[in-house]
N, C-alpha and C positions, 0 to 999 in steps of 0.2 A: 764486812762489806767493803772496807778499804781495799782489800786484796782484789775483790771482784771489780772494783773501779779501775784498778791498775791494769787488770786483764782487758777490760773494755777499751781503755785508752790505747793499749798496745794494738788491739785488733783494728781500731779505726785508723791509727797512725800508719800501720802497715797495709791497711785494706786487705788483710789476709789473716785467717785463723791460723794457718800453718806457720807463717813467720812470727806471728804474735806468740804462739806456743814455744817456738825456739827461743825468742828473746826473753820469755818469762820462765824458761826452764821447766816446762810442764808439757804433758802430752796434748795432742790436738783434741782428743776425745774429752780430756779433763777440762780444757779451757772452754769447749763447747757446752759442757755440762754446767760450768760455772756461770756462763752467760744466760742459760735457761733459768738457773736459780735466781740470778739478779733480776731478770725480767719478771719472774713470778713474784719476787719480793716487792718490786715496784708496782706490779699490776699493769704494766704497759709494755709495748713493743719498742725495743731500742734499735733492732736490726731486722730488716725485711730480707729474708733469704730468697735468692733466685738461683736455684741449682747450685753451682759451685761459686757463684758470686753473691753479693748482698748489697743492700743500700741502707744507709743510716737514716732513720726516721727523723722528723723535725724534733721530736722529743729527745731522740738519741743525740742529735747535734747539741742541744741545750745541755744535756747531761754530760756529754763529752767535754764541752768547754768548761763548765763549772766544776766538774770533777777534778780537772787539772789544778784549778785554783785551790780547791779544798785540800788536795794532797800536798800541794806546796805549803799551805798553811800548817798542815800536820807536821811536815818535815821541819819547818821553822820552829814549831812548838817543841818538838823533840830536842832540837839543837839548843834552843834557849833554856830548856829545862836542865839539860846536861851542864850548860854553862853556869847556871845558878848553883848546882851541886859542887861544881869545880871552880868556884869563883876566884880562887887564887890564880887561875890561868886566864881570867877574863880581862879584856881591855876595852876601854871606851875612848874613841877619838872624837873630840869636839872642836869646833871652830867658832870664833866670834868676830863680829865686825869691828875692826880696829878703831874706827872713828866713833863708835857707838858709846863707849864708856863701859866699865867693867863691874859696876856695883852689884847689879842683880846676877850677873853671870858668875862672879866670884863667890857670892853668897850661895848660889846653887852648887858650885863645885865643892864648897866647904860642907854643905849639908849632905851631898851625895857621898863624899868621902867618909863622913862619919857613919853613914848608914851601910856603906859597902867598902870597908877599909882595905879589902884584898883586891878590889878592882882597880887596875891601873888606868889612870886618866892621862891621855896625851892631848895637849891644848895647842891649837894653831890660831893665829890671827891674820887678818888681811882685809883687802877690799872686798866688795860684793863679788866681783868677777873672780878674784883669787879663790874665795870660799866656794863659789859655785863650781869651779873646775875641780877642786878637791873633792867635793861631794859627788859630782857627776862621775868621777873616775874611781870612786870608792876609797879615797885616801883619808876621808873623815867619815864618821858615822852620823853626826848631827851638826847642823850649821845654824847659828843665830845671826840673822842678817835682815836687811831691809828688802822690801818687795820691789823688784825691778821688772819682772816678767809676769805674765798671766800664770795663775796657780795651775800646776799640772797634776794629773792623777798618778803620774809616775812617782810622786813624792807625797809624803805625809806633810801637811802644812798646818802647824799649830800657831794660831794667832797669839801674840804676846802683848803688844801695845801699839799705840799710834801717837804721833806727834805732829803738830801743825808746822808746816814749812814757814820759815821766817826769812827776811832779807836784811842783811846788814849793809847800810849805805852811809855815806858822809852826811853829817848833820846839816850841811848847807844845801843838800839836794832838795829842790822845790817839789816835794810830793806830799800827798795826803798824810796826815799825822796818825791815822788809825789803821791804814792798810795800804798796800801797793799792788798794782796790777803788773803782771809780767810784761805786758805790752808797753808800759811806761818806761821800761829799762832798755829799750832796743838800742839806744845811742850810747850806752855805757857797757864796757866789757864785763863779762861774767867771769868771776874768779873761780878756778878749780884747784883744790888742794890735792894734788895727785903726783905720781911719778909719770915719766914719759910713756911707759908701757900701757897705761890705763886710759890715756887721753881720748882715743877714738871711741871706746866704749862709754866713757863718761859723757862726752859731747853728744853722742847719740841719745843717751838717756835724758839729758837735759833738754835736748831739742824735741824729741818725740813725746816725752811724758810731761815735762814741765812747761814746754812751750817757749823755751828761750830762743830768741832770734838774734841776739847780739853776738859780737865776737867773743872769743874766749881768751883769757890770760891765765897762766899757770903760776901757782905759788907752792912753795915747799912745805909750808906750815901755817898755823893760824897767825903767828906774829907777822910773817911776810904778807899774808892776806890783809891783815889789819893796817899795815903800812900803806898798801895800795888803796884801801878804802879811805884812810885818813887824808891821802893826797888826791882823792877824788878820781882815781884811775881804775875804778871797778867796783862791783858789788859782789857780795857773797851770799849764796843760798845755803842756809843751814836749817835746823829745826829747833823747836823750843827746848828740846832736851840738851842740845849742845850749845845754846847761846851763852852759857856761862864761860865758854872758852874765849869770849870777846869782852873787851872793856867798853861798857856802854856809855862811858863818858867820852870815848873817842868815836864810836860808831852809833848809829841810830838803828834800832831793831823794829821792823814792821812785819805784820802778818802778810804772807804772799797769797795773792788771789790770781785766778785765771778765769776771765769771763765772769766776774762776780761770784766765783766759787773758790772758797779757801782750799788750798792744797794741803794734803795730809800725807805723811809718810808712815807706812805700816811696817811693823817688824814681826817676823815669824821665826819659829824653830822649824827647820826643814830636815827631813831624812828620807832616804829612798824607801818607797813603799814595800819593796821586796827585801828590805834589810831591817824591818821593824822587829824590835826585840824588847825584852824586859828592861834591860838597863837603859836603852835609848828612850823608851817610853817613860820610864821613871825620871830620868834626867829632864825630859821635856815637861813633865808634870810639875817638877820642882821649879823649873824656870817660870812656868805659867803662874804658880802660886806666888813667886817672888815679884812678879809684875802686877799682881792683883791689887 
């Protein structure tokens, strides 16, 4: 049936039995016969013939669209099956968020390597935008990163964990001791730990998603950010997972709220939907288990 699906796709794409026959290296009478057999097998009409022309029925359009998806999946299945047999030639390229920490990620790498010792793993790290670009352009197969954009059907999105946003401020700042509203910080600069190339993207995220309305000041690392906080020259937004980076005798940590709603940062494993494969899915499953 797969072969008949390929013939049908070629006919619809070319809107011609003759050209479809040429592309499929088959005679026109043979491809016509194959279409009759396919319609008989399905018990429906896919193509309404009108003399030398034809129209694709509504059912035919549906079959045409989804046949392409099925054949693409079959091709991917064959490719991945061959890779498993020849796993000495396989390679998995993964990336992780530099600021996230490596505990679960490195545990996953270790477990994957033990299970598939012949698969070569190439590891990259970077900011969210760095990793998104690597994934988008096919330079990595899987990306462990935070969620900055709406989830897209172009990618497989495997939820891993979530962490409440926190704000690090000077102990002398007159704010609530249990939580802090982002609106309360409008007069104090927001500290970004980034290099210059990422500033515009980070500022857009902080303003559009987190609701920051204050000015921004840049720091090179957590030590520099902590110095700014200690001298009351700014505040730093992090999350619970990363708060151990700061000395809480120097800074005060408070849950971050926006309009009485606590803000949460979600982390996912992402990979392109059309690049899903056995090793990618296995690595993602191991990641998920290590975050459970």
